[in-house]
C-alpha positions in Angstrom: 19.6 -3.6 29.3 18.6 -0.7 31.6 18.1 1.5 28.5 15.4 -0.7 26.9 12.5 0.6 28.9 13.2 4.3 28.3 14.1 3.7 24.7 10.9 1.7 24.2 8.9 4.5 25.9 10.3 7.1 23.6 9.5 4.9 20.5 6.0 4.4 21.8 5.4 8.1 22.3 6.7 8.7 18.8 4.1 6.2 17.5 1.4 7.9 19.5 2.3 11.3 18.1 2.1 9.7 14.6 -1.4 8.5 15.4 -2.5 11.9 16.6 -1.0 13.4 13.4 -3.2 11.0 11.4 -6.3 12.0 13.3 -5.6 15.7 12.7 -4.9 15.1 9.0 -8.2 13.2 8.5 -10.1 15.9 10.3 -8.5 18.6 8.0 -9.2 16.6 4.9 -12.9 16.2 5.8 -13.2 19.9 6.6 -11.6 20.9 3.3 -14.7 19.7 1.4 -12.6 18.2 -1.4 -13.9 16.2 -4.3 -14.3 12.4 -3.9 -11.1 11.5 -5.6 -8.9 14.1 -3.8 -10.4 13.1 -0.4 -9.9 9.4 -1.2 -6.2 10.1 -2.0 -5.6 12.0 1.2 -7.3 9.3 3.3 -5.3 6.6 1.7 -2.1 8.4 2.6 -3.5 8.8 6.2 -4.2 5.1 6.4 -0.7 4.2 5.4 0.7 6.6 8.0 -1.7 5.3 10.6 -0.6 1.7 10.1 3.0 2.8 10.2 2.5 4.8 13.4 0.6 1.9 15.0 3.4 -0.5 14.1 6.0 1.9 15.7 3.9 2.2 18.8 3.5 -1.6 19.1 7.3 -2.1 18.6 8.0 0.4 21.4 5.6 -1.4 23.7 7.3 -4.7 22.9 10.7 -3.2 23.7 9.3 -1.9 27.0 8.0 -5.4 27.9 11.3 -7.1 27.0 13.1 -4.5 29.1 10.9 -5.2 32.1 11.3 -8.9 31.7 15.1 -8.6 31.5 15.4 -6.1 34.4 
């Protein structure tokens, strides 16, 4: 049970890194001056990654909360 908080923190940080990666990718896509279809395709991929990273981060925070309650 003592490992839940650190494990949850690591998972949360991985999710946050994924969110930062999404921000960087969207900024790169907008600076690349792509056509509308190419830009839309890149942004759709970024949205999928963004939702996944947000889910991972939320899961990590839930693990931290459970670890705090059980400690």
